[in-house]
VEXDREN-2710 file (C-alpha; in Angstrom, 1 decimal):
% VEXDREN-2710
k/r/px/py/pz
1/MET/41.2/30.5/-81.9
2/PRO/40.7/26.8/-81.2
3/LEU/43.1/25.2/-78.8
4/PHE/43.9/21.5/-78.7
5/THR/44.5/20.4/-75.1
6/ARG/46.2/17.3/-73.8
7/SER/45.8/15.5/-70.5
8/HIS/48.3/16.7/-68.0
9/PRO/49.2/15.3/-64.5
10/LEU/48.8/18.7/-62.8
11/ALA/45.4/19.3/-64.4
12/GLN/44.3/15.8/-63.1
13/GLN/45.5/16.7/-59.6
14/LYS/43.5/19.9/-59.6
15/ALA/40.4/18.3/-61.0
16/THR/40.4/15.5/-58.4
17/GLY/41.4/17.7/-55.5
18/GLU/44.7/16.0/-54.9
19/THR/47.2/18.0/-52.7
20/ASP/50.2/15.6/-52.6
21/SER/53.2/18.0/-52.4
22/THR/55.6/15.5/-54.0
23/ALA/53.4/15.1/-57.1
24/ALA/53.1/18.9/-57.4
25/THR/56.9/19.3/-57.2
26/GLU/57.5/16.7/-59.8
27/ALA/55.1/18.3/-62.1
28/ALA/56.7/21.7/-61.7
29/ALA/60.3/20.4/-62.3
30/PRO/61.8/20.9/-65.9
31/SER/62.0/17.7/-67.8
32/GLU/65.2/16.6/-69.5
33/PRO/65.6/17.5/-73.2
34/GLN/64.4/14.9/-75.6
35/ASP/64.6/14.5/-79.4
36/PRO/61.4/15.4/-81.0
37/PRO/59.4/12.4/-81.9
38/GLU/58.9/11.3/-85.5
39/PRO/55.6/12.6/-86.8
40/ASP/52.9/10.0/-86.7
41/ASP/49.5/11.1/-87.8
42/SER/47.6/8.2/-86.4
43/ALA/49.3/8.4/-83.0
44/GLY/48.8/12.2/-82.9
45/ARG/45.1/11.8/-83.7
46/SER/44.7/9.2/-80.9
47/GLU/46.2/11.5/-78.3
48/GLN/44.3/14.6/-79.4
49/LEU/41.1/15.8/-77.5
50/GLU/38.0/17.5/-78.7
51/PRO/38.6/21.2/-79.4
52/VAL/37.1/23.6/-76.8
53/ASP/37.1/27.3/-76.4
54/ALA/39.7/28.5/-74.0
55/PRO/37.3/30.4/-71.7
56/GLU/35.0/27.4/-71.3
57/ALA/38.0/25.2/-70.5
58/ALA/39.1/27.6/-67.8
59/LYS/35.5/27.9/-66.4
60/SER/35.2/24.1/-66.2
61/ALA/38.5/23.8/-64.3
62/ASP/37.4/26.5/-61.9
63/LEU/34.0/24.9/-61.2
64/ALA/35.7/21.5/-60.6
65/GLU/38.1/23.1/-58.2
66/SER/35.3/25.1/-56.4
67/ALA/33.2/21.9/-56.0
68/ALA/36.1/20.1/-54.5
69/ASP/36.8/22.9/-52.1
70/SER/33.1/23.1/-51.1
71/ALA/32.9/19.4/-50.4
72/GLU/36.0/19.5/-48.3
73/ARG/34.7/22.5/-46.3
74/SER/31.3/20.9/-45.7
75/SER/32.9/17.8/-44.3
76/GLN/34.7/20.0/-41.8
77/LEU/31.6/22.1/-40.8
78/PRO/30.6/22.0/-37.1
79/PRO/27.0/21.0/-36.3
80/ARG/24.2/23.5/-36.4
81/ALA/24.7/26.2/-33.8
82/GLY/21.2/26.2/-32.5
83/TRP/19.6/29.0/-30.7
84/PHE/22.2/31.6/-29.6
85/GLY/24.9/29.2/-30.7
86/TRP/24.5/26.9/-27.7
87/ARG/25.3/23.7/-29.7
88/THR/28.7/25.1/-30.5
89/ARG/29.5/26.2/-27.0
90/TYR/28.1/23.1/-25.3
91/PRO/28.6/20.2/-27.8
92/ARG/28.3/17.4/-25.1
93/THR/25.1/18.9/-23.8
94/ALA/23.8/19.2/-27.4
95/ARG/24.6/15.6/-28.0
96/ALA/22.8/14.6/-24.8
97/VAL/19.8/16.7/-25.6
98/ALA/19.6/15.1/-29.1
99/VAL/19.8/11.6/-27.7
100/GLY/17.3/12.4/-24.9
101/THR/14.8/13.9/-27.3
102/SER/14.9/10.8/-29.5
103/VAL/14.5/8.5/-26.5
104/LEU/11.6/10.7/-25.3
105/ALA/9.9/10.5/-28.7
106/GLY/10.2/6.7/-28.6
107/VAL/8.8/6.5/-25.1
108/LEU/5.8/8.8/-26.1
109/LEU/4.9/6.6/-29.0
110/LEU/5.3/3.4/-27.0
111/VAL/3.0/4.7/-24.3
112/ALA/0.4/5.7/-26.8
113/LEU/0.5/2.2/-28.3
114/LEU/0.5/0.3/-25.0
115/VAL/-1.7/2.4/-22.6
116/PRO/-5.0/0.6/-21.9
117/ASP/-8.3/2.4/-22.5
118/ARG/-9.6/1.7/-18.9
119/LEU/-8.2/3.3/-15.8
120/ASP/-8.6/0.1/-13.8
121/ARG/-6.3/-1.7/-16.2
122/ILE/-3.4/0.7/-16.1
123/THR/-0.6/-0.9/-14.2
124/LEU/3.2/-0.6/-14.4
125/GLN/3.4/-4.0/-16.0
126/SER/1.1/-3.0/-18.8
127/PHE/3.9/-0.8/-20.2
128/PHE/6.6/-3.5/-20.1
129/ARG/5.4/-5.2/-23.2
130/PHE/6.6/-5.4/-26.8
131/PRO/4.0/-4.1/-29.4
132/VAL/4.2/-5.5/-32.9
133/GLU/2.8/-2.3/-34.2
134/ALA/6.1/-0.5/-33.4
135/ILE/7.9/-3.0/-35.7
136/VAL/5.4/-2.5/-38.5
137/LEU/5.7/1.3/-38.2
138/ALA/9.5/1.0/-38.4
139/ILE/9.3/-1.2/-41.5
140/VAL/7.0/1.3/-43.3
141/LEU/9.2/4.3/-42.5
142/LEU/12.4/2.4/-43.6
143/VAL/11.1/1.4/-47.1
144/LEU/9.8/4.9/-48.0
145/PRO/11.9/7.5/-49.8
146/ALA/12.9/10.7/-47.9
147/LYS/10.0/13.0/-48.9
148/ALA/7.3/10.4/-48.7
149/ARG/8.7/9.2/-45.4
150/ARG/8.3/12.6/-43.8
151/ILE/4.7/12.9/-44.9
152/VAL/3.8/9.4/-43.8
153/ALA/5.5/10.0/-40.4
154/VAL/3.4/13.0/-39.7
155/VAL/0.2/11.2/-40.7
156/LEU/1.0/8.1/-38.7
157/GLY/2.2/10.1/-35.7
158/ALA/-1.0/12.2/-35.7
159/PHE/-3.1/9.0/-36.0
160/VAL/-1.3/7.4/-33.0
161/GLY/-2.0/10.5/-31.0
162/LEU/-5.6/10.6/-32.1
163/SER/-6.0/7.0/-30.9
164/ALA/-4.5/8.0/-27.6
165/VAL/-7.1/10.7/-27.3
166/LEU/-9.8/8.1/-28.1
167/LYS/-8.4/5.9/-25.3
168/CYS/-8.7/8.8/-22.9
169/LEU/-12.3/9.3/-23.9
170/ASP/-12.9/5.6/-23.3
171/MET/-11.4/5.9/-19.8
172/GLY/-13.9/8.7/-19.0
173/PHE/-16.8/6.7/-20.4
174/TYR/-15.9/3.5/-18.6
175/GLN/-15.7/5.5/-15.4
176/THR/-19.2/7.0/-15.9
177/LEU/-21.1/4.7/-18.2
178/ALA/-19.1/1.4/-17.9
179/ARG/-18.6/1.3/-21.7
180/PRO/-16.3/2.8/-24.3
181/PHE/-17.0/6.0/-26.2
182/ASP/-19.3/5.5/-29.2
183/LEU/-17.7/7.2/-32.3
184/VAL/-21.1/7.2/-34.0
185/PHE/-23.6/8.3/-31.3
186/ASP/-21.8/9.8/-28.3
187/TRP/-20.6/13.2/-29.6
188/VAL/-23.8/14.9/-28.3
189/LEU/-22.9/13.7/-24.8
190/LEU/-19.8/15.9/-24.7
191/SER/-22.1/19.0/-24.5
192/ASP/-23.9/17.3/-21.6
193/ALA/-20.6/16.7/-19.9
194/ALA/-19.9/20.5/-20.3
195/ASP/-23.2/21.3/-18.7
196/PHE/-22.5/19.0/-15.9
197/LEU/-19.1/20.7/-15.3
198/LYS/-20.9/24.1/-15.2
199/ASP/-23.4/22.9/-12.7
200/SER/-20.7/21.3/-10.5
201/VAL/-17.8/23.8/-10.6
202/GLY/-19.4/26.9/-12.2
203/ARG/-19.1/28.6/-15.5
204/SER/-15.4/29.6/-15.0
205/GLY/-14.5/26.1/-14.1
206/GLU/-16.3/24.8/-17.2
207/VAL/-14.4/27.2/-19.5
208/LEU/-11.1/26.4/-18.0
209/ALA/-11.7/22.7/-18.4
210/ILE/-12.8/23.1/-22.0
211/VAL/-9.7/25.2/-22.8
212/GLY/-7.5/22.7/-21.1
213/VAL/-9.0/19.8/-23.0
214/ILE/-8.5/21.7/-26.4
215/LEU/-4.8/22.5/-25.5
216/ALA/-4.2/19.0/-24.4
217/LEU/-5.6/17.6/-27.7
218/ILE/-3.4/19.9/-29.8
219/ALA/-0.4/19.0/-27.7
220/VAL/-1.0/15.3/-28.0
221/LEU/-1.5/15.4/-31.8
222/ALA/1.4/17.7/-32.5
223/GLY/3.7/15.9/-30.0
224/SER/3.0/12.4/-31.4
225/ALA/3.5/13.7/-35.0
226/LEU/6.8/15.3/-34.2
227/ALA/7.9/12.2/-32.3
228/MET/7.3/10.0/-35.3
229/VAL/9.2/12.4/-37.6
230/ARG/12.1/12.5/-35.1
231/LEU/12.4/8.7/-35.0
232/SER/12.1/8.4/-38.8
233/ASP/15.0/10.8/-39.2
234/VAL/17.1/8.9/-36.7
235/MET/16.4/5.7/-38.6
236/ALA/17.2/7.3/-41.9
237/ARG/20.6/8.6/-40.7
238/HIS/21.5/5.1/-39.3
239/ARG/19.7/3.1/-41.9
240/PRO/21.9/-0.1/-41.9
241/MET/21.7/-0.4/-38.1
242/ALA/17.9/0.4/-38.1
243/VAL/17.3/-2.3/-40.7
244/ARG/19.2/-4.9/-38.7
245/THR/17.6/-3.9/-35.4
246/THR/14.1/-4.1/-36.9
247/LEU/14.7/-7.5/-38.4
248/VAL/16.0/-8.8/-35.1
249/LEU/13.1/-7.4/-33.1
250/GLY/10.7/-8.8/-35.6
251/VAL/12.1/-12.3/-35.1
252/VAL/12.2/-11.9/-31.3
253/TRP/8.5/-10.7/-31.3
254/ILE/7.4/-13.8/-33.4
255/MET/9.2/-16.1/-31.0
256/CYS/7.8/-14.5/-27.9
257/PHE/4.3/-14.4/-29.3
258/THR/4.4/-18.0/-30.5
259/LEU/5.7/-19.3/-27.1
260/SER/3.4/-16.9/-25.1
261/PHE/6.5/-15.8/-23.3
262/GLN/5.7/-13.9/-20.1
263/VAL/7.6/-11.7/-17.6
264/GLY/6.0/-11.3/-14.2
265/GLY/2.8/-12.7/-15.4
266/VAL/2.5/-10.2/-18.3
267/THR/2.7/-11.5/-21.9
268/LEU/5.7/-9.8/-23.5
269/ALA/4.7/-9.8/-27.2
270/THR/1.4/-8.0/-27.7
271/LYS/-0.8/-6.8/-30.5
272/GLY/-3.2/-5.0/-28.2
273/TYR/-3.2/-1.8/-30.2
274/SER/-4.3/-3.6/-33.4
275/THR/-7.0/-5.3/-31.4
276/PHE/-8.1/-2.0/-30.0
277/LEU/-8.4/-0.5/-33.5
278/ALA/-10.2/-3.6/-34.8
279/ASN/-12.7/-3.4/-32.0
280/ARG/-13.4/0.3/-32.6
281/VAL/-14.0/-0.4/-36.3
282/GLN/-16.4/-3.2/-35.5
283/TYR/-18.1/-1.0/-32.9
284/VAL/-18.6/1.7/-35.6
285/ARG/-19.9/-0.8/-38.2
286/GLU/-22.4/-2.2/-35.7
287/GLY/-23.5/1.4/-34.8
288/LEU/-24.1/2.3/-38.4
289/GLY/-26.2/-0.9/-39.0
290/ASP/-28.1/-0.5/-35.7
291/ALA/-30.5/2.1/-37.2
292/ASP/-32.1/-0.4/-39.6
293/VAL/-32.5/-3.0/-36.9
294/PHE/-34.2/-0.6/-34.6
295/LYS/-36.6/0.8/-37.2
296/LYS/-37.9/-2.7/-37.7
297/GLN/-38.4/-3.1/-34.0
298/LEU/-40.4/0.1/-33.9
299/THR/-43.2/-1.3/-35.9
300/VAL/-43.9/-4.2/-33.5
301/ASP/-46.5/-3.2/-30.9
302/ALA/-49.0/-5.7/-29.5
303/PHE/-51.3/-2.9/-28.4
304/ALA/-51.2/-0.6/-31.4
305/LYS/-54.6/-1.7/-32.7
306/THR/-56.3/-2.2/-29.3
307/PRO/-59.3/0.2/-29.0
308/PRO/-58.8/2.9/-26.3
309/ASN/-61.8/1.7/-24.2
310/GLN/-60.1/-1.7/-23.8
311/LEU/-56.7/-0.3/-22.6
312/LEU/-55.7/-0.4/-18.9
313/THR/-59.2/-1.1/-17.7
314/GLY/-58.0/-2.6/-14.5
315/LEU/-56.7/0.7/-13.3
316/ARG/-59.6/2.9/-14.2
317/GLY/-60.4/5.5/-11.5
318/LYS/-56.9/5.1/-10.0
319/ASP/-54.1/7.8/-9.8
320/VAL/-51.0/6.1/-11.3
321/LEU/-47.6/7.6/-10.6
322/PHE/-44.5/6.4/-12.4
323/THR/-41.6/7.7/-10.4
324/PHE/-37.9/7.4/-11.3
325/ILE/-35.3/7.8/-8.6
326/GLU/-32.1/8.9/-10.3
327/SER/-29.1/6.4/-10.0
328/TYR/-31.1/4.1/-7.6
329/GLY/-29.3/0.9/-8.4
330/ARG/-28.9/-2.6/-6.9
331/VAL/-25.6/-1.5/-5.3
332/ALA/-27.5/0.7/-2.8
333/ILE/-29.3/-2.4/-1.4
334/ASP/-26.7/-5.2/-1.9
335/ASP/-23.4/-3.4/-1.0
336/PRO/-22.3/-4.4/2.5
337/THR/-21.1/-0.9/3.3
338/MET/-24.5/0.7/2.4
339/ALA/-26.9/-2.1/3.3
340/PRO/-27.4/-1.4/7.0
341/GLU/-28.4/2.2/6.5
342/MET/-30.5/1.5/3.4
343/ASP/-32.2/-1.4/5.2
344/ALA/-33.2/1.0/7.9
345/THR/-34.5/3.5/5.4
346/LEU/-36.6/0.9/3.6
347/LYS/-38.0/-0.5/6.8
348/ALA/-39.0/2.9/7.9
349/GLY/-40.6/3.5/4.6
350/ASP/-42.5/0.2/4.9
351/ALA/-43.8/1.2/8.3
352/ARG/-44.9/4.6/7.0
353/LEU/-46.8/3.1/4.2
354/LYS/-48.4/0.4/6.3
355/ALA/-49.6/3.0/8.8
356/ALA/-51.3/4.8/5.9
357/GLY/-53.0/1.6/4.7
358/PHE/-50.6/0.8/1.8
359/ALA/-48.9/-2.4/0.8
360/SER/-46.0/-3.0/-1.7
361/GLN/-44.1/-5.5/-3.7
362/SER/-40.7/-5.2/-5.2
363/GLY/-38.5/-6.8/-7.9
364/TRP/-35.6/-6.1/-10.2
365/LEU/-35.3/-4.6/-13.7
366/ARG/-32.3/-4.7/-16.0
367/SER/-31.4/-1.2/-17.3
368/PRO/-29.9/-0.6/-20.8
369/VAL/-27.4/1.8/-19.3
370/THR/-25.3/2.2/-16.2
371/GLY/-23.5/5.2/-14.6
372/ALA/-25.5/7.8/-16.6
373/GLY/-28.0/8.1/-19.5
374/SER/-31.2/8.4/-17.5
375/TRP/-33.2/9.5/-20.6
376/LEU/-32.3/6.2/-22.3
377/ALA/-33.6/4.2/-19.4
378/HIS/-36.8/6.3/-19.1
379/SER/-37.6/5.8/-22.8
380/THR/-36.8/2.1/-22.6
381/PHE/-39.2/1.7/-19.7
382/LEU/-42.0/3.7/-21.3
383/SER/-41.6/2.7/-25.0
384/GLY/-41.0/-1.1/-24.5
385/LEU/-37.9/-0.9/-26.7
386/TRP/-34.3/-1.3/-25.8
387/VAL/-33.0/2.2/-26.2
388/LYS/-29.3/1.8/-25.6
389/ASN/-27.8/4.8/-27.4
390/GLN/-28.6/8.3/-28.5
391/GLN/-29.5/7.4/-32.1
392/ARG/-32.2/5.0/-30.9
393/TYR/-33.5/7.7/-28.5
394/ARG/-33.8/10.2/-31.3
395/THR/-35.4/7.6/-33.5
396/VAL/-38.1/6.6/-31.0
397/THR/-38.9/10.1/-29.8
398/THR/-39.5/11.3/-33.3
399/SER/-41.7/8.2/-34.2
400/THR/-45.3/7.3/-33.7
401/ARG/-44.4/4.5/-31.3
402/ALA/-46.8/4.6/-28.3
403/THR/-45.4/4.7/-24.8
404/LEU/-46.9/3.4/-21.5
405/THR/-47.7/7.0/-20.6
406/SER/-49.2/7.9/-24.0
407/TYR/-51.5/4.8/-23.8
408/PHE/-52.9/6.3/-20.6
409/GLN/-53.5/9.5/-22.5
410/LYS/-55.0/7.6/-25.4
411/THR/-57.8/6.2/-23.2
412/GLY/-59.0/9.7/-22.4
413/ALA/-59.6/8.4/-18.8
414/TRP/-56.6/10.2/-17.2
415/ARG/-55.0/13.6/-17.2
416/THR/-51.3/13.0/-17.9
417/VAL/-48.7/15.3/-16.4
418/GLY/-44.9/15.3/-16.0
419/ILE/-42.9/16.5/-13.1
420/VAL/-39.4/16.9/-14.5
421/PRO/-37.2/19.2/-12.3
422/GLY/-34.1/18.2/-14.1
423/VAL/-35.3/19.8/-17.3
424/ARG/-34.0/23.4/-17.7
425/LYS/-34.4/24.0/-21.4
426/ALA/-36.7/23.1/-24.2
427/TRP/-37.8/19.5/-24.1
428/PRO/-39.7/18.7/-27.3
429/GLU/-39.6/14.9/-26.4
430/GLY/-42.2/15.6/-23.7
431/LYS/-44.9/15.6/-26.3
432/TYR/-43.8/12.1/-27.5
433/PHE/-44.4/10.7/-24.0
434/GLY/-48.0/11.7/-24.1
435/LEU/-48.0/14.3/-21.3
436/ASP/-50.8/16.9/-21.2
437/ASN/-48.8/19.2/-19.1
438/ILE/-45.1/19.3/-18.2
439/TYR/-43.7/21.1/-15.1
440/ASP/-39.9/21.6/-15.4
441/SER/-37.6/23.3/-13.0
442/THR/-38.9/26.8/-13.9
443/HIS/-42.6/25.9/-13.3
444/LEU/-42.4/24.3/-9.8
445/GLY/-42.3/27.6/-7.8
446/TYR/-38.9/26.9/-6.4
447/ASN/-36.8/29.9/-5.3
448/GLY/-34.1/28.0/-3.4
449/PRO/-30.5/27.1/-4.5
450/TYR/-29.3/24.4/-6.8
451/PHE/-27.7/21.4/-5.1
452/SER/-24.9/20.9/-7.7
453/TRP/-26.6/19.4/-10.7
454/THR/-30.0/19.2/-9.0
455/PRO/-32.2/22.2/-9.7
456/VAL/-35.0/21.3/-7.2
457/PRO/-34.8/19.0/-4.1
458/ASP/-37.1/16.0/-4.3
459/GLN/-39.2/16.9/-1.3
460/PHE/-40.1/20.2/-2.9
461/SER/-40.8/18.6/-6.3
462/LEU/-43.3/16.3/-4.7
463/GLN/-44.9/19.1/-2.7
464/SER/-45.3/21.1/-5.9
465/PHE/-47.0/18.1/-7.6
466/GLU/-49.4/18.1/-4.7
467/ASP/-50.1/21.8/-5.0
468/LEU/-50.2/22.1/-8.8
469/GLU/-52.1/18.9/-9.7
470/TYR/-52.7/16.1/-7.2
471/GLY/-54.3/18.2/-4.4
472/LYS/-56.9/19.8/-6.6
473/LYS/-60.6/19.0/-5.8
474/ASN/-63.0/17.5/-8.3
475/ARG/-60.2/16.6/-10.7
476/ASP/-60.0/13.7/-13.1
477/PRO/-57.7/10.7/-12.3
478/ILE/-54.1/11.6/-12.9
479/MET/-51.3/9.6/-14.5
480/ALA/-48.0/11.3/-13.7
481/GLU/-44.4/10.7/-14.7
482/ILE/-42.2/12.1/-11.9
483/ILE/-38.4/12.2/-12.0
484/LEU/-36.7/12.7/-8.7
485/ALA/-33.3/14.2/-9.3
486/SER/-31.7/14.8/-5.9
487/SER/-29.8/11.5/-6.2
488/HIS/-28.1/12.6/-9.4
489/ASN/-24.3/12.6/-9.5
490/PRO/-22.3/14.2/-7.8
491/TRP/-24.4/13.7/-4.7
492/SER/-23.0/16.7/-2.9
493/PRO/-24.3/18.7/-1.3
494/ILE/-27.5/16.9/-0.4
495/ALA/-30.8/18.2/0.9
496/HIS/-32.5/16.5/3.8
497/THR/-36.1/16.2/4.7
498/ILE/-37.7/19.0/6.7
499/PRO/-41.3/19.4/8.0
500/TRP/-43.5/19.7/4.9
501/ASN/-45.3/22.8/6.2
502/GLN/-41.9/24.6/6.3
503/LEU/-41.0/24.2/2.6
504/GLY/-42.5/27.5/1.5
505/ASP/-40.9/28.7/-1.7
506/GLY/-37.7/26.7/-1.2
507/THR/-35.5/29.5/0.3
508/ILE/-35.2/27.4/3.4
509/PHE/-32.8/25.2/1.5
510/ASN/-30.2/28.0/1.3
511/GLN/-29.1/27.2/4.8
512/ILE/-29.3/23.4/4.2
513/LYS/-27.0/23.8/1.2
514/LYS/-24.5/25.8/3.2
515/GLU/-24.4/23.0/5.8
516/GLY/-23.8/20.4/3.1
517/THR/-20.6/18.9/1.7
518/ASN/-18.4/20.3/-1.0
519/PRO/-18.3/18.1/-4.1
520/THR/-14.7/18.9/-4.8
521/GLU/-13.7/17.6/-1.5
522/VAL/-16.0/14.6/-1.6
523/TRP/-14.7/13.4/-4.9
524/LYS/-11.2/13.1/-3.6
525/SER/-12.2/10.0/-1.8
526/ALA/-14.1/7.0/-3.3
527/LYS/-15.3/6.1/0.2
528/ARG/-16.8/9.6/0.7
529/VAL/-18.5/9.4/-2.7
530/ARG/-20.1/6.1/-1.8
531/THR/-21.3/7.6/1.5
532/GLU/-22.8/10.6/-0.1
533/TYR/-24.5/8.5/-2.8
534/ARG/-26.1/6.3/-0.1
535/LYS/-27.4/9.4/1.7
536/ALA/-28.8/10.8/-1.5
537/ILE/-30.8/7.6/-2.2
538/GLN/-32.0/7.6/1.4
539/TYR/-33.2/11.2/1.0
540/SER/-35.2/10.4/-2.2
541/VAL/-36.8/7.3/-0.7
542/ASP/-37.7/9.1/2.5
543/SER/-39.2/12.0/0.5
544/LEU/-41.4/9.7/-1.6
545/THR/-42.6/7.5/1.2
546/GLN/-43.4/10.5/3.4
547/TRP/-45.3/12.1/0.5
548/MET/-47.3/8.9/0.1
549/GLN/-48.1/8.8/3.8
550/ARG/-49.1/12.4/3.8
551/TYR/-51.0/12.8/0.5
552/GLY/-51.8/9.3/-0.8
553/ASN/-55.3/7.9/-0.8
554/LYS/-57.2/4.7/-1.5
555/ASN/-56.9/5.3/-5.3
556/THR/-53.2/6.0/-5.4
557/VAL/-51.0/3.5/-7.2
558/LEU/-47.3/4.3/-7.1
559/VAL/-44.7/2.6/-9.3
560/PHE/-41.2/3.7/-8.4
561/LEU/-37.9/2.5/-9.7
562/GLY/-34.2/3.3/-10.3
563/ASP/-33.2/4.2/-13.8
564/HIS/-29.6/2.9/-13.7
565/GLN/-26.7/1.9/-11.5
566/PRO/-24.4/4.7/-10.3
567/VAL/-20.9/5.3/-11.7
568/PRO/-18.2/2.7/-11.2
569/THR/-16.7/4.7/-8.4
570/VAL/-19.7/3.6/-6.4
571/THR/-20.3/0.2/-7.9
572/GLY/-16.7/-0.9/-7.9
573/GLY/-16.9/-1.6/-11.7
574/THR/-19.5/-4.3/-11.6
575/ALA/-21.2/-5.2/-14.8
576/ASP/-24.5/-5.6/-13.0
577/ARG/-27.2/-3.3/-14.4
578/ASP/-30.1/-4.2/-12.1
579/VAL/-32.3/-1.6/-10.5
580/PRO/-35.1/-2.0/-7.9
581/ILE/-38.7/-1.5/-8.8
582/THR/-41.7/-1.3/-6.4
583/ILE/-45.4/-1.1/-6.8
584/VAL/-47.3/0.5/-3.9
585/ALA/-51.1/0.5/-3.7
586/HIS/-53.9/0.9/-1.2
587/ASP/-56.3/-1.3/-3.0
588/PRO/-55.3/-4.9/-2.5
589/LYS/-56.7/-5.9/-5.9
590/VAL/-53.9/-4.0/-7.6
591/LEU/-51.2/-6.1/-5.9
592/ASP/-53.3/-9.3/-6.4
593/LYS/-53.0/-8.7/-10.2
594/ILE/-49.2/-8.9/-10.0
595/SER/-49.0/-11.9/-7.7
596/SER/-47.8/-14.1/-10.7
597/TRP/-44.8/-11.9/-11.0
598/ASN/-43.3/-13.5/-7.8
599/TRP/-42.1/-10.2/-6.5
600/THR/-41.1/-9.7/-2.8
601/ASP/-43.4/-8.1/-0.3
602/GLY/-42.2/-4.7/0.9
603/LEU/-39.8/-2.0/-0.5
604/LYS/-36.7/-4.2/-0.6
605/PRO/-36.6/-6.9/-3.3
606/ALA/-35.0/-10.2/-2.3
607/ASP/-31.7/-11.1/-3.8
608/ASN/-33.3/-14.0/-5.8
609/ALA/-36.3/-12.0/-6.9
610/PRO/-37.0/-12.2/-10.7
611/VAL/-35.1/-9.8/-12.9
612/LEU/-37.0/-8.5/-15.9
613/SER/-35.4/-6.6/-18.8
614/MET/-36.6/-3.0/-18.6
615/ASP/-38.0/-3.0/-22.1
616/LYS/-40.3/-5.8/-21.3
617/PHE/-42.1/-4.0/-18.4
618/ARG/-44.5/-1.9/-20.6
619/ASP/-46.2/-4.9/-22.2
620/ARG/-46.3/-6.9/-19.0
621/PHE/-47.9/-4.0/-17.1
622/MET/-50.4/-3.3/-19.8
623/THR/-51.3/-7.0/-20.2
624/THR/-51.7/-7.4/-16.4
625/PHE/-54.0/-4.4/-16.1
626/ALA/-55.9/-4.9/-19.3
627/LYS/-59.0/-5.7/-17.2
END
């Protein structure tokens, strides 16, 4: 039956969770008798409540009381116990761990924002700066609601971690190629790096290195994402303080940036991370647009319509050998710590050549690459185009663009061959370079050991060229592209020249390798690396000049050059990309034709000798020897 209820003090106390004992006592005490009031319908109606069922009223009162008790208990709950209840047992330690974790998260993100992308720029002072990006991230996380904040924190944290990985890639590329990692074209080079590791430290070392890199990548991405989430939660729990702190730091950053405030010579307020990202975006845009620019350059060829019988007529009947010495850069000649030994080697080479009736002139070329990327330099030299990245290399080697070597083939007056000991797998690009026959590492008859990356020592490669092609009787003139690989990084262990009649099948080099240096030990010292590099270049030059003295004849024309400077460990980080180039000939008419080039007599170019861009050599050479 319906029950009409009236508001009662005790009911209000229960509903609001009041526990005042005095109020409860007063409510329980009997009231003094009073005369019944006069019936007043209007007053009665104003004090009456809506009718409710008795069970529902009881249920509402119980729910209100339960909610109040639950709120009271939750306010008195201890913090989460953690694994095995350690938080409860060690509350001070738990508090210290929580604070330490938050601090560590902040340090991790600051390091990712502040760390430079070059090893030579990493100093202690570089981390004592104030990045504006940290303030921007804080503002973004503070204005977002809880659910969106968590998602955005994970994404931003992973992005910061990914940019840190990109900086690490840049560090590696600056150390080897003196340039940052190209997000458009350089992915293929990672497989080459793995091959280099296999050749240097073995298959097991390669696998361990790759696994380590993958685990490190996962750790960096996950760690930075968790760090960002952690800091966002801390700011959410202390929102008023976080807002005030962010505003103050923003004002301080603006003042320091405006005044160029410095501490210990380091600008305190920085936006270096934003600049880094902007540069990367611009680098990608330029890379994507480079393809169209290069395709237009492909079509420009001054000799494309020249009849074959009018090409290279000034060299008819000569054997022309284009020989690349790996990593033979200007530093080998100019560096004071290497110059005395290199001077002695070049002078000995000059004496050898003169004794055999040869003369030589030398100059400088500017390579499109430094540190590594030999194939880019080779294709630049031969195609007459500036092949500075992998995309350009693929484009030119799949085109109909003629090369210096393919023009020799086009004349029909030369047999064209390639001696490429560094090639150990299919090399379809060989056809593009116009070579009738290619001898890679498996076709030179070598049964000796590898010397780190180098499959065949230079002296053996040159002897194989003599046995397979050059020494044959009644042959046609030969144009050869020869790549000498013994001076390839890591320059340890190194072969040394031996009597040519003792080369045999190359097994003699087993003992020579055992006597050589260990690359792992060598690369612990930059000084030792430079020493081994210099010795490797000396070995290559000695092998070549000895071969010329032994097998060269009155029709031999040798053009030899370096393809690029060595890695910054050797060069000291110089931006110089010059490499030496020399032309050796028995016939004085050959050198007379290049007299206008103003090169230096002998194997060593003068410091002030002309420097020609490597992509310009093809046309100059063909123009000079057109008749």
